[in-house]
PDB file with SEQRES, HELIX, SHEET and CRYST1 records, atoms N, CA, C and O in Angstrom:
SEQRES   1 A   57  UNK UNK UNK UNK UNK UNK UNK UNK UNK UNK UNK UNK UNK          
SEQRES   2 A   57  UNK UNK UNK UNK UNK UNK UNK UNK UNK UNK UNK UNK UNK          
SEQRES   3 A   57  UNK UNK UNK UNK UNK UNK UNK UNK UNK UNK UNK UNK UNK          
SEQRES   4 A   57  UNK UNK UNK UNK UNK UNK UNK UNK UNK UNK UNK UNK UNK          
SEQRES   5 A   57  UNK UNK UNK UNK UNK                                          
HELIX    1 AA1 UNK A   35  UNK A   37  5                                   3    
HELIX    2 AA2 UNK A   44  UNK A   54  1                                  11    
SHEET    1 AA1 3 UNK A  18  UNK A  23  0                                        
SHEET    2 AA1 3 UNK A  26  UNK A  31 -1                                        
SHEET    3 AA1 3 UNK A  40  UNK A  42 -1                                        
CRYST1    1.000    1.000    1.000  90.00  90.00  90.00 P 1           1          
ATOM      1  N   UNK A   1      57.957  56.220  19.058  1.00  0.00           N  
ATOM      2  CA  UNK A   1      59.346  56.724  19.283  1.00  0.00           C  
ATOM      3  C   UNK A   1      59.845  57.144  17.906  1.00  0.00           C  
ATOM      4  O   UNK A   1      59.642  56.441  16.916  1.00  0.00           O  
ATOM      5  N   UNK A   2      60.499  58.297  17.858  1.00  0.00           N  
ATOM      6  CA  UNK A   2      60.994  58.895  16.559  1.00  0.00           C  
ATOM      7  C   UNK A   2      62.469  58.514  16.456  1.00  0.00           C  
ATOM      8  O   UNK A   2      63.162  58.289  17.448  1.00  0.00           O  
ATOM      9  N   UNK A   3      62.913  58.454  15.180  1.00  0.00           N  
ATOM     10  CA  UNK A   3      64.401  58.334  14.878  1.00  0.00           C  
ATOM     11  C   UNK A   3      64.873  59.529  14.186  1.00  0.00           C  
ATOM     12  O   UNK A   3      65.988  59.502  13.664  1.00  0.00           O  
ATOM     13  N   UNK A   4      64.104  60.633  14.123  1.00  0.00           N  
ATOM     14  CA  UNK A   4      64.564  61.767  13.433  1.00  0.00           C  
ATOM     15  C   UNK A   4      65.127  62.846  14.456  1.00  0.00           C  
ATOM     16  O   UNK A   4      64.722  62.925  15.616  1.00  0.00           O  
ATOM     17  N   UNK A   5      66.019  63.597  13.953  1.00  0.00           N  
ATOM     18  CA  UNK A   5      66.635  64.687  14.729  1.00  0.00           C  
ATOM     19  C   UNK A   5      65.629  65.791  14.963  1.00  0.00           C  
ATOM     20  O   UNK A   5      64.907  66.137  14.028  1.00  0.00           O  
ATOM     21  N   UNK A   6      65.535  66.348  16.108  1.00  0.00           N  
ATOM     22  CA  UNK A   6      64.722  67.555  16.360  1.00  0.00           C  
ATOM     23  C   UNK A   6      65.424  68.390  17.390  1.00  0.00           C  
ATOM     24  O   UNK A   6      66.275  67.902  18.133  1.00  0.00           O  
ATOM     25  N   UNK A   7      65.079  69.601  17.429  1.00  0.00           N  
ATOM     26  CA  UNK A   7      65.634  70.576  18.365  1.00  0.00           C  
ATOM     27  C   UNK A   7      65.078  70.337  19.807  1.00  0.00           C  
ATOM     28  O   UNK A   7      63.881  70.125  20.005  1.00  0.00           O  
ATOM     29  N   UNK A   8      65.907  70.377  20.692  1.00  0.00           N  
ATOM     30  CA  UNK A   8      65.514  70.208  22.129  1.00  0.00           C  
ATOM     31  C   UNK A   8      64.604  71.347  22.588  1.00  0.00           C  
ATOM     32  O   UNK A   8      64.853  72.502  22.243  1.00  0.00           O  
ATOM     33  N   UNK A   9      63.594  71.057  23.329  1.00  0.00           N  
ATOM     34  CA  UNK A   9      62.666  72.062  23.873  1.00  0.00           C  
ATOM     35  C   UNK A   9      63.436  73.061  24.792  1.00  0.00           C  
ATOM     36  O   UNK A   9      62.992  74.181  25.041  1.00  0.00           O  
ATOM     37  N   UNK A  10      64.607  72.589  25.276  1.00  0.00           N  
ATOM     38  CA  UNK A  10      65.477  73.446  26.169  1.00  0.00           C  
ATOM     39  C   UNK A  10      66.368  74.430  25.376  1.00  0.00           C  
ATOM     40  O   UNK A  10      66.956  75.330  25.977  1.00  0.00           O  
ATOM     41  N   UNK A  11      66.478  74.279  24.065  1.00  0.00           N  
ATOM     42  CA  UNK A  11      67.403  75.064  23.329  1.00  0.00           C  
ATOM     43  C   UNK A  11      66.803  76.486  23.116  1.00  0.00           C  
ATOM     44  O   UNK A  11      65.595  76.689  22.996  1.00  0.00           O  
ATOM     45  N   UNK A  12      67.752  77.438  23.081  1.00  0.00           N  
ATOM     46  CA  UNK A  12      67.390  78.773  22.872  1.00  0.00           C  
ATOM     47  C   UNK A  12      67.038  79.093  21.421  1.00  0.00           C  
ATOM     48  O   UNK A  12      67.189  78.244  20.542  1.00  0.00           O  
ATOM     49  N   UNK A  13      66.569  80.317  21.170  1.00  0.00           N  
ATOM     50  CA  UNK A  13      66.220  80.613  19.812  1.00  0.00           C  
ATOM     51  C   UNK A  13      67.277  81.345  19.152  1.00  0.00           C  
ATOM     52  O   UNK A  13      67.080  81.810  18.030  1.00  0.00           O  
ATOM     53  N   UNK A  14      68.475  81.500  19.798  1.00  0.00           N  
ATOM     54  CA  UNK A  14      69.527  82.235  19.281  1.00  0.00           C  
ATOM     55  C   UNK A  14      70.520  81.561  18.289  1.00  0.00           C  
ATOM     56  O   UNK A  14      71.587  82.062  17.936  1.00  0.00           O  
ATOM     57  N   UNK A  15      70.032  80.375  17.892  1.00  0.00           N  
ATOM     58  CA  UNK A  15      70.898  79.572  17.072  1.00  0.00           C  
ATOM     59  C   UNK A  15      71.907  78.591  17.624  1.00  0.00           C  
ATOM     60  O   UNK A  15      72.589  77.869  16.897  1.00  0.00           O  
ATOM     61  N   UNK A  16      71.969  78.596  18.932  1.00  0.00           N  
ATOM     62  CA  UNK A  16      72.755  77.689  19.747  1.00  0.00           C  
ATOM     63  C   UNK A  16      71.902  76.479  20.222  1.00  0.00           C  
ATOM     64  O   UNK A  16      71.478  76.405  21.376  1.00  0.00           O  
ATOM     65  N   UNK A  17      71.689  75.600  19.335  1.00  0.00           N  
ATOM     66  CA  UNK A  17      70.649  74.581  19.557  1.00  0.00           C  
ATOM     67  C   UNK A  17      71.217  73.269  19.800  1.00  0.00           C  
ATOM     68  O   UNK A  17      72.267  72.930  19.254  1.00  0.00           O  
ATOM     69  N   UNK A  18      70.596  72.535  20.570  1.00  0.00           N  
ATOM     70  CA  UNK A  18      70.998  71.052  20.749  1.00  0.00           C  
ATOM     71  C   UNK A  18      69.823  70.268  20.074  1.00  0.00           C  
ATOM     72  O   UNK A  18      68.656  70.583  20.310  1.00  0.00           O  
ATOM     73  N   UNK A  19      70.141  69.270  19.252  1.00  0.00           N  
ATOM     74  CA  UNK A  19      69.220  68.364  18.703  1.00  0.00           C  
ATOM     75  C   UNK A  19      69.329  67.042  19.310  1.00  0.00           C  
ATOM     76  O   UNK A  19      70.405  66.572  19.677  1.00  0.00           O  
ATOM     77  N   UNK A  20      68.161  66.422  19.418  1.00  0.00           N  
ATOM     78  CA  UNK A  20      68.067  65.046  20.024  1.00  0.00           C  
ATOM     79  C   UNK A  20      67.385  64.101  19.036  1.00  0.00           C  
ATOM     80  O   UNK A  20      66.611  64.507  18.169  1.00  0.00           O  
ATOM     81  N   UNK A  21      67.703  62.856  19.207  1.00  0.00           N  
ATOM     82  CA  UNK A  21      67.145  61.801  18.387  1.00  0.00           C  
ATOM     83  C   UNK A  21      66.900  60.561  19.337  1.00  0.00           C  
ATOM     84  O   UNK A  21      67.847  59.977  19.864  1.00  0.00           O  
ATOM     85  N   UNK A  22      65.599  60.194  19.527  1.00  0.00           N  
ATOM     86  CA  UNK A  22      65.356  59.050  20.338  1.00  0.00           C  
ATOM     87  C   UNK A  22      65.198  57.765  19.509  1.00  0.00           C  
ATOM     88  O   UNK A  22      64.689  57.791  18.388  1.00  0.00           O  
ATOM     89  N   UNK A  23      65.621  56.711  20.055  1.00  0.00           N  
ATOM     90  CA  UNK A  23      65.448  55.411  19.451  1.00  0.00           C  
ATOM     91  C   UNK A  23      65.519  54.294  20.444  1.00  0.00           C  
ATOM     92  O   UNK A  23      65.874  54.534  21.598  1.00  0.00           O  
ATOM     93  N   UNK A  24      65.196  53.064  20.051  1.00  0.00           N  
ATOM     94  CA  UNK A  24      65.105  52.053  21.051  1.00  0.00           C  
ATOM     95  C   UNK A  24      66.240  51.833  21.943  1.00  0.00           C  
ATOM     96  O   UNK A  24      66.062  51.435  23.094  1.00  0.00           O  
ATOM     97  N   UNK A  25      67.489  52.094  21.428  1.00  0.00           N  
ATOM     98  CA  UNK A  25      68.705  51.886  22.247  1.00  0.00           C  
ATOM     99  C   UNK A  25      69.013  53.037  23.143  1.00  0.00           C  
ATOM    100  O   UNK A  25      69.908  52.937  23.982  1.00  0.00           O  
ATOM    101  N   UNK A  26      68.249  54.221  22.990  1.00  0.00           N  
ATOM    102  CA  UNK A  26      68.550  55.305  23.835  1.00  0.00           C  
ATOM    103  C   UNK A  26      68.254  56.657  23.147  1.00  0.00           C  
ATOM    104  O   UNK A  26      67.310  56.782  22.367  1.00  0.00           O  
ATOM    105  N   UNK A  27      69.125  57.699  23.475  1.00  0.00           N  
ATOM    106  CA  UNK A  27      68.984  58.965  22.829  1.00  0.00           C  
ATOM    107  C   UNK A  27      70.330  59.544  22.561  1.00  0.00           C  
ATOM    108  O   UNK A  27      71.289  59.486  23.330  1.00  0.00           O  
ATOM    109  N   UNK A  28      70.296  60.171  21.262  1.00  0.00           N  
ATOM    110  CA  UNK A  28      71.547  60.804  20.780  1.00  0.00           C  
ATOM    111  C   UNK A  28      71.339  62.284  20.935  1.00  0.00           C  
ATOM    112  O   UNK A  28      70.213  62.773  20.854  1.00  0.00           O  
ATOM    113  N   UNK A  29      72.415  62.998  21.157  1.00  0.00           N  
ATOM    114  CA  UNK A  29      72.467  64.515  21.319  1.00  0.00           C  
ATOM    115  C   UNK A  29      73.535  64.998  20.464  1.00  0.00           C  
ATOM    116  O   UNK A  29      74.602  64.386  20.415  1.00  0.00           O  
ATOM    117  N   UNK A  30      73.311  66.150  19.721  1.00  0.00           N  
ATOM    118  CA  UNK A  30      74.310  66.732  18.838  1.00  0.00           C  
ATOM    119  C   UNK A  30      74.099  68.219  18.771  1.00  0.00           C  
ATOM    120  O   UNK A  30      73.025  68.719  19.106  1.00  0.00           O  
ATOM    121  N   UNK A  31      75.184  68.976  18.312  1.00  0.00           N  
ATOM    122  CA  UNK A  31      75.149  70.329  18.179  1.00  0.00           C  
ATOM    123  C   UNK A  31      74.468  70.650  16.842  1.00  0.00           C  
ATOM    124  O   UNK A  31      74.906  70.119  15.822  1.00  0.00           O  
ATOM    125  N   UNK A  32      73.506  71.420  16.791  1.00  0.00           N  
ATOM    126  CA  UNK A  32      72.858  71.709  15.427  1.00  0.00           C  
ATOM    127  C   UNK A  32      73.682  72.518  14.642  1.00  0.00           C  
ATOM    128  O   UNK A  32      73.478  72.474  13.429  1.00  0.00           O  
ATOM    129  N   UNK A  33      74.678  73.339  15.110  1.00  0.00           N  
ATOM    130  CA  UNK A  33      75.552  74.095  14.227  1.00  0.00           C  
ATOM    131  C   UNK A  33      76.513  73.285  13.567  1.00  0.00           C  
ATOM    132  O   UNK A  33      76.921  73.576  12.443  1.00  0.00           O  
ATOM    133  N   UNK A  34      76.944  72.170  14.266  1.00  0.00           N  
ATOM    134  CA  UNK A  34      78.035  71.252  13.613  1.00  0.00           C  
ATOM    135  C   UNK A  34      77.557  69.848  13.818  1.00  0.00           C  
ATOM    136  O   UNK A  34      78.136  69.064  14.569  1.00  0.00           O  
ATOM    137  N   UNK A  35      76.435  69.540  13.099  1.00  0.00           N  
ATOM    138  CA  UNK A  35      75.947  68.100  13.129  1.00  0.00           C  
ATOM    139  C   UNK A  35      76.895  67.074  12.645  1.00  0.00           C  
ATOM    140  O   UNK A  35      76.747  65.918  13.040  1.00  0.00           O  
ATOM    141  N   UNK A  36      77.841  67.372  11.840  1.00  0.00           N  
ATOM    142  CA  UNK A  36      78.848  66.350  11.330  1.00  0.00           C  
ATOM    143  C   UNK A  36      79.949  66.080  12.328  1.00  0.00           C  
ATOM    144  O   UNK A  36      80.795  65.211  12.115  1.00  0.00           O  
ATOM    145  N   UNK A  37      79.938  66.851  13.453  1.00  0.00           N  
ATOM    146  CA  UNK A  37      81.028  66.671  14.439  1.00  0.00           C  
ATOM    147  C   UNK A  37      80.708  65.452  15.384  1.00  0.00           C  
ATOM    148  O   UNK A  37      81.488  65.156  16.289  1.00  0.00           O  
ATOM    149  N   UNK A  38      79.634  64.804  15.173  1.00  0.00           N  
ATOM    150  CA  UNK A  38      79.316  63.549  15.940  1.00  0.00           C  
ATOM    151  C   UNK A  38      78.280  63.781  16.996  1.00  0.00           C  
ATOM    152  O   UNK A  38      77.719  64.875  17.053  1.00  0.00           O  
ATOM    153  N   UNK A  39      78.015  62.897  17.767  1.00  0.00           N  
ATOM    154  CA  UNK A  39      76.934  63.004  18.801  1.00  0.00           C  
ATOM    155  C   UNK A  39      77.270  62.256  20.080  1.00  0.00           C  
ATOM    156  O   UNK A  39      78.162  61.408  20.082  1.00  0.00           O  
ATOM    157  N   UNK A  40      76.615  62.536  21.097  1.00  0.00           N  
ATOM    158  CA  UNK A  40      76.736  61.741  22.326  1.00  0.00           C  
ATOM    159  C   UNK A  40      75.495  60.867  22.417  1.00  0.00           C  
ATOM    160  O   UNK A  40      74.369  61.309  22.185  1.00  0.00           O  
ATOM    161  N   UNK A  41      75.739  59.640  22.754  1.00  0.00           N  
ATOM    162  CA  UNK A  41      74.678  58.686  22.915  1.00  0.00           C  
ATOM    163  C   UNK A  41      74.486  58.267  24.334  1.00  0.00           C  
ATOM    164  O   UNK A  41      75.458  58.057  25.059  1.00  0.00           O  
ATOM    165  N   UNK A  42      73.235  58.136  24.755  1.00  0.00           N  
ATOM    166  CA  UNK A  42      72.917  57.864  26.108  1.00  0.00           C  
ATOM    167  C   UNK A  42      71.885  56.662  26.130  1.00  0.00           C  
ATOM    168  O   UNK A  42      70.854  56.684  25.459  1.00  0.00           O  
ATOM    169  N   UNK A  43      72.229  55.657  26.921  1.00  0.00           N  
ATOM    170  CA  UNK A  43      71.216  54.572  27.181  1.00  0.00           C  
ATOM    171  C   UNK A  43      70.082  55.129  27.871  1.00  0.00           C  
ATOM    172  O   UNK A  43      70.225  56.173  28.507  1.00  0.00           O  
ATOM    173  N   UNK A  44      68.831  54.467  27.806  1.00  0.00           N  
ATOM    174  CA  UNK A  44      67.635  55.044  28.355  1.00  0.00           C  
ATOM    175  C   UNK A  44      67.836  55.552  29.854  1.00  0.00           C  
ATOM    176  O   UNK A  44      67.521  56.694  30.187  1.00  0.00           O  
ATOM    177  N   UNK A  45      68.359  54.663  30.692  1.00  0.00           N  
ATOM    178  CA  UNK A  45      68.431  55.077  32.114  1.00  0.00           C  
ATOM    179  C   UNK A  45      69.324  56.268  32.267  1.00  0.00           C  
ATOM    180  O   UNK A  45      68.999  57.137  33.076  1.00  0.00           O  
ATOM    181  N   UNK A  46      70.411  56.385  31.569  1.00  0.00           N  
ATOM    182  CA  UNK A  46      71.267  57.605  31.720  1.00  0.00           C  
ATOM    183  C   UNK A  46      70.700  58.811  31.283  1.00  0.00           C  
ATOM    184  O   UNK A  46      70.887  59.851  31.915  1.00  0.00           O  
ATOM    185  N   UNK A  47      69.907  58.764  30.084  1.00  0.00           N  
ATOM    186  CA  UNK A  47      69.135  59.835  29.593  1.00  0.00           C  
ATOM    187  C   UNK A  47      68.068  60.382  30.613  1.00  0.00           C  
ATOM    188  O   UNK A  47      67.931  61.580  30.860  1.00  0.00           O  
ATOM    189  N   UNK A  48      67.356  59.410  31.155  1.00  0.00           N  
ATOM    190  CA  UNK A  48      66.409  59.832  32.233  1.00  0.00           C  
ATOM    191  C   UNK A  48      67.076  60.514  33.407  1.00  0.00           C  
ATOM    192  O   UNK A  48      66.605  61.537  33.904  1.00  0.00           O  
ATOM    193  N   UNK A  49      68.167  59.939  33.835  1.00  0.00           N  
ATOM    194  CA  UNK A  49      68.942  60.571  34.868  1.00  0.00           C  
ATOM    195  C   UNK A  49      69.364  62.044  34.595  1.00  0.00           C  
ATOM    196  O   UNK A  49      69.187  62.964  35.392  1.00  0.00           O  
ATOM    197  N   UNK A  50      69.964  62.157  33.325  1.00  0.00           N  
ATOM    198  CA  UNK A  50      70.453  63.453  32.929  1.00  0.00           C  
ATOM    199  C   UNK A  50      69.346  64.458  32.840  1.00  0.00           C  
ATOM    200  O   UNK A  50      69.479  65.546  33.400  1.00  0.00           O  
ATOM    201  N   UNK A  51      68.215  64.147  32.142  1.00  0.00           N  
ATOM    202  CA  UNK A  51      67.191  65.149  32.044  1.00  0.00           C  
ATOM    203  C   UNK A  51      66.480  65.386  33.291  1.00  0.00           C  
ATOM    204  O   UNK A  51      65.942  66.479  33.467  1.00  0.00           O  
ATOM    205  N   UNK A  52      66.422  64.455  34.190  1.00  0.00           N  
ATOM    206  CA  UNK A  52      65.885  64.722  35.594  1.00  0.00           C  
ATOM    207  C   UNK A  52      66.645  65.674  36.295  1.00  0.00           C  
ATOM    208  O   UNK A  52      66.110  66.612  36.886  1.00  0.00           O  
ATOM    209  N   UNK A  53      68.058  65.461  36.259  1.00  0.00           N  
ATOM    210  CA  UNK A  53      68.881  66.372  36.959  1.00  0.00           C  
ATOM    211  C   UNK A  53      68.954  67.776  36.316  1.00  0.00           C  
ATOM    212  O   UNK A  53      69.119  68.777  37.013  1.00  0.00           O  
ATOM    213  N   UNK A  54      68.829  67.830  34.982  1.00  0.00           N  
ATOM    214  CA  UNK A  54      68.748  69.124  34.345  1.00  0.00           C  
ATOM    215  C   UNK A  54      67.550  69.936  34.721  1.00  0.00           C  
ATOM    216  O   UNK A  54      67.643  71.163  34.749  1.00  0.00           O  
ATOM    217  N   UNK A  55      66.405  69.311  35.019  1.00  0.00           N  
ATOM    218  CA  UNK A  55      65.258  69.982  35.378  1.00  0.00           C  
ATOM    219  C   UNK A  55      65.352  70.572  36.735  1.00  0.00           C  
ATOM    220  O   UNK A  55      64.506  71.392  37.091  1.00  0.00           O  
ATOM    221  N   UNK A  56      66.378  70.193  37.563  1.00  0.00           N  
ATOM    222  CA  UNK A  56      66.482  70.671  38.965  1.00  0.00           C  
ATOM    223  C   UNK A  56      67.501  71.666  39.035  1.00  0.00           C  
ATOM    224  O   UNK A  56      67.632  72.238  40.117  1.00  0.00           O  
ATOM    225  N   UNK A  57      68.294  72.003  38.032  1.00  0.00           N  
ATOM    226  CA  UNK A  57      69.366  72.891  38.041  1.00  0.00           C  
ATOM    227  C   UNK A  57      68.901  74.295  37.534  1.00  0.00           C  
ATOM    228  O   UNK A  57      69.706  75.224  37.467  1.00  0.00           O  
TER     229      UNK A  57                                                      
END                                                                             
């Protein structure tokens, strides 16, 4: 498991990217254009639910 920020595979190449960082407590998500604006943090079960639902939309 990595603790480094990386661009989401779902992000477009137009500069509007979401970055994610996985760690033992869960997953953090932030806007790559404004990384100092903070992040959203998800516990593992919520992250799985979110990404599972996103794949169906």
